[in-house]
C-alpha positions as CSV (number, residue, x, y, z in Angstrom):
1,M,0.2,0.0,-0.1
2,S,1.1,3.7,-0.8
3,P,-0.4,7.0,-1.5
4,F,-0.8,5.6,-5.3
5,S,-2.8,2.4,-4.2
6,A,-5.1,2.1,-1.4
7,A,-7.3,-0.7,0.0
8,S,-10.9,0.0,-1.7
9,H,-14.4,-1.6,-2.5
10,A,-15.1,-4.6,-0.7
11,T,-12.0,-4.9,1.5
12,A,-12.5,-0.9,2.4
13,F,-16.4,-1.8,3.3
14,L,-15.2,-4.5,5.8
15,L,-12.3,-2.2,7.1
16,W,-14.6,0.7,7.7
17,E,-17.2,-1.9,9.3
18,F,-20.3,-0.6,7.1
19,P,-23.6,-2.4,8.0
20,G,-25.9,-3.2,5.3
21,F,-25.0,-6.5,2.5
22,L,-22.7,-6.3,-0.5
23,P,-22.8,-9.0,-2.4
24,G,-18.8,-10.9,-2.4
25,S,-17.9,-8.8,0.5
26,H,-16.3,-11.8,1.8
27,E,-14.7,-13.3,-1.1
28,T,-11.1,-14.2,-0.8
29,G,-9.0,-11.3,-2.8
30,I,-8.1,-7.6,-1.2
31,H,-9.3,-5.0,-3.3
32,I,-6.8,-2.2,-4.4
33,S,-7.4,1.0,-6.4
34,R,-5.0,3.1,-7.9
35,P,-4.9,6.6,-9.9
36,D,-6.5,6.1,-13.4
37,T,-3.0,7.3,-14.5
38,M,-1.8,4.4,-13.3
39,G,-1.7,0.6,-14.1
40,I,-4.1,-1.8,-12.3
41,P,-2.2,-3.9,-9.4
42,R,-1.9,-7.4,-10.8
43,R,-0.5,-9.6,-8.4
44,R,-1.6,-12.9,-7.2
45,G,-4.9,-12.2,-4.1
46,V,-5.6,-8.7,-5.5
47,I,-8.4,-7.3,-7.1
48,G,-7.2,-4.0,-9.1
49,H,-9.4,-1.1,-10.0
50,R,-8.5,2.0,-11.5
51,G,-10.0,5.9,-10.9
52,Q,-10.4,9.2,-10.5
53,F,-9.4,10.3,-7.2
54,F,-9.7,13.7,-5.3
55,E,-6.9,14.5,-2.3
56,D,-9.5,13.8,0.2
57,E,-10.4,10.4,-1.0
58,I,-7.5,8.7,0.1
59,T,-7.1,8.9,4.0
60,T,-5.6,6.1,6.4
61,L,-7.1,3.8,9.1
62,N,-4.2,2.6,11.4
63,G,-1.6,3.2,9.1
64,L,-2.9,1.5,6.1
65,Y,-4.2,3.8,3.2
66,I,-7.8,3.1,2.2
67,T,-10.8,5.0,0.3
68,S,-12.4,7.0,2.6
69,R,-15.8,6.3,3.9
70,A,-17.8,8.4,1.3
71,R,-15.6,7.0,-1.6
72,T,-16.3,3.4,-0.2
73,W,-20.5,4.1,-0.3
74,L,-20.1,5.6,-3.9
75,D,-17.5,2.7,-5.4
76,C,-19.7,0.0,-3.6
77,A,-23.4,1.5,-4.6
78,R,-23.1,-0.6,-8.0
79,K,-23.4,-4.0,-6.3
80,M,-25.8,-3.1,-3.7
81,D,-29.6,-2.6,-4.1
82,I,-31.3,0.6,-3.3
83,D,-32.1,0.0,0.0
84,E,-28.4,-1.2,1.4
85,I,-27.1,1.6,-0.3
86,T,-29.4,3.5,2.1
87,V,-28.5,1.6,5.3
88,V,-25.4,2.3,4.6
89,A,-25.7,6.3,3.8
90,D,-28.0,6.4,6.9
91,H,-24.6,5.0,9.1
92,L,-22.6,7.7,7.8
93,L,-25.0,10.5,8.4
94,R,-25.7,9.8,12.4
95,I,-25.1,12.2,14.8
96,P,-23.2,10.1,17.2
97,R,-23.9,9.9,20.9
98,P,-20.8,11.0,22.8
99,E,-21.8,9.2,26.2
100,F,-21.7,5.8,24.1
101,E,-19.1,6.7,21.1
102,N,-15.5,8.2,20.8
103,R,-16.7,11.1,19.1
104,T,-18.7,13.4,18.4
105,A,-19.4,14.3,14.6
106,P,-21.2,12.3,11.5
107,Y,-19.0,10.3,9.9
108,C,-20.2,12.3,6.6
109,T,-22.7,15.2,6.0
110,P,-25.5,14.9,3.4
111,G,-23.6,17.8,1.8
112,E,-20.5,15.8,1.2
113,L,-22.4,12.5,-0.1
114,E,-23.8,14.7,-2.3
115,E,-20.3,16.3,-3.7
116,M,-19.0,12.8,-3.9
117,L,-21.8,12.0,-6.0
118,D,-21.0,15.7,-7.7
119,R,-17.5,14.4,-8.6
120,H,-17.8,11.1,-10.3
121,W,-21.2,11.5,-12.2
122,G,-20.5,9.1,-14.7
123,T,-19.2,6.5,-12.6
124,P,-21.5,2.9,-12.7
125,G,-23.8,2.8,-9.6
126,I,-24.5,6.5,-9.5
127,R,-28.0,6.7,-10.3
128,K,-28.9,4.0,-7.7
129,A,-26.6,6.1,-5.2
130,R,-28.3,9.2,-5.4
131,L,-31.8,7.3,-4.9
132,A,-30.5,6.2,-1.8
133,L,-29.3,9.4,-1.1
134,E,-32.6,11.0,-0.9
135,Q,-34.3,8.6,1.0
136,A,-31.4,8.5,3.4
137,C,-32.2,10.5,6.9
138,V,-30.1,11.6,9.9
139,G,-30.7,9.7,13.0
140,A,-31.4,5.7,11.9
141,D,-29.3,3.9,14.7
142,S,-29.3,0.7,13.1
143,A,-29.9,-1.0,9.9
144,P,-32.6,-2.7,10.5
145,E,-34.4,1.0,11.7
146,T,-33.4,2.0,8.0
147,R,-35.1,-1.2,6.2
148,L,-38.0,-0.6,8.3
149,R,-38.4,2.9,7.8
150,L,-38.0,1.9,3.8
151,A,-40.8,-0.9,4.1
152,L,-43.5,1.4,5.5
153,G,-42.8,4.1,3.3
154,R,-42.9,1.3,0.4
155,A,-46.4,-0.1,1.9
156,G,-48.2,3.5,2.1
157,L,-47.5,4.3,5.7
158,P,-46.9,7.8,6.8
159,I,-43.0,8.0,6.9
160,P,-42.3,8.4,10.8
161,E,-39.7,10.5,13.1
162,V,-36.5,9.3,13.8
163,N,-35.2,8.9,17.0
164,V,-36.9,12.0,18.3
165,R,-37.0,12.7,22.0
166,T,-40.4,12.8,23.1
167,E,-42.2,14.2,26.3
168,L,-44.7,11.5,27.0
169,S,-46.1,13.5,30.7
170,P,-44.1,16.3,32.5
171,G,-40.7,14.5,33.2
172,V,-40.8,11.2,31.2
173,V,-39.2,11.5,27.7
174,R,-38.5,8.6,25.7
175,Q,-36.7,8.4,22.5
176,P,-38.8,5.5,20.2
177,D,-36.3,4.7,17.2
178,L,-39.4,5.3,15.0
179,G,-42.8,7.1,16.1
180,Y,-45.8,9.2,14.8
181,R,-46.5,11.7,17.1
182,L,-49.8,12.4,15.6
183,W,-50.9,9.1,16.2
184,R,-49.2,8.1,19.8
185,V,-47.6,5.2,18.4
186,A,-44.4,4.3,18.6
187,V,-42.1,1.8,17.3
188,E,-38.5,0.2,18.6
189,Y,-36.4,-2.5,17.0
190,E,-35.1,-5.1,19.5
191,G,-31.8,-6.8,18.4
192,E,-30.5,-9.6,20.5
193,G,-29.5,-7.5,23.6
194,H,-33.1,-7.2,24.5
195,S,-32.9,-10.6,25.8
196,Q,-30.8,-9.4,28.7
197,R,-32.5,-9.7,32.0
198,E,-31.5,-5.7,32.5
199,Q,-33.0,-4.6,29.8
200,I,-35.9,-6.4,29.9
201,V,-37.0,-4.6,32.9
202,R,-36.2,-1.3,31.1
203,D,-38.0,-2.7,28.2
204,I,-41.0,-3.0,30.7
205,Q,-40.5,0.3,32.3
206,R,-40.5,2.2,28.5
207,E,-43.7,0.2,27.5
208,E,-45.4,1.1,30.7
209,D,-44.6,5.0,30.3
210,F,-45.8,5.0,26.8
211,A,-49.3,3.5,27.6
212,R,-49.8,6.0,30.3
213,A,-49.1,8.3,28.8
214,G,-51.7,6.7,26.1
215,W,-49.4,5.4,23.2
216,T,-49.0,2.1,21.5
217,L,-45.9,0.9,21.3
218,I,-45.0,-1.5,18.7
219,R,-41.6,-3.8,19.5
220,V,-40.4,-5.1,16.5
221,S,-37.6,-7.8,16.2
222,K,-35.7,-10.2,13.4
223,R,-38.9,-12.5,13.4
224,H,-40.8,-9.5,12.1
225,M,-38.7,-8.3,9.3
226,S,-38.6,-10.9,6.7
227,T,-40.2,-10.6,2.8
228,D,-40.1,-6.7,3.4
229,A,-40.8,-6.7,7.0
230,T,-44.5,-7.6,6.2
231,T,-45.1,-8.7,9.5
232,A,-43.7,-6.0,11.4
233,V,-45.9,-3.4,8.6
234,R,-49.2,-5.3,9.5
235,K,-48.5,-4.3,13.2
236,I,-47.6,-0.7,12.8
237,R,-50.5,-0.2,10.2
238,R,-52.8,-1.9,12.7
239,A,-51.5,0.0,15.4
240,L,-52.4,3.8,13.2
241,E,-55.2,2.5,12.4
242,E,-56.3,2.2,16.1
243,H,-55.2,5.3,17.2
244,G,-57.1,7.1,14.0
245,W,-54.9,7.1,10.7
246,T,-56.6,6.3,7.5
247,P,-54.9,5.6,4.2
248,K,-55.2,8.2,1.3
């Protein structure tokens, strides 16, 4: 590796620990990119690429030259579907929580991702990446949250607010993963950590807080997310209708 040879594509995707599904990302071979003024890297175990690189599109990670997060997002878009590109975009745009993470700023801003697309307007996957950026949002904490939000939109349900602090009653504030304040419906995606004893107690308290305020809390897990989150969408639709929402 050198300033003229950087880890890229699927290799950078894994090193940056991006969420989302990138086909072929776990196949053997190291992806290396060079400027288009140089020859493609040809070496056993190396998958070579060439392209146009601006100065800020190559950075370092633990001393290793690597394409930036924004450039990696664009490079991988050609092999991903639009929802999965959006999952990565949400990850990059997410505002971190300093109490849990060693950073205070998002990895990228919407303007930075837009600029990346403008720089490389003719690259394969650019149209999918633009569509993904249009439906990306600031606030999603996980890939399942993003996938569920997108499934709700496709199903014709209102677009929920994402991780918005909501005062349920004086002194009681909750921050649901997805929320519909107009209809008092909240949605929480519960991963594996919610099976721990301490978390179960907190989850019960949270559900009681919503119930006392006249809200319905919908709890969604992995088993509700198959076939475009059909089961989760059905549960949320029913709760919205019970609280007065009607399809247009």
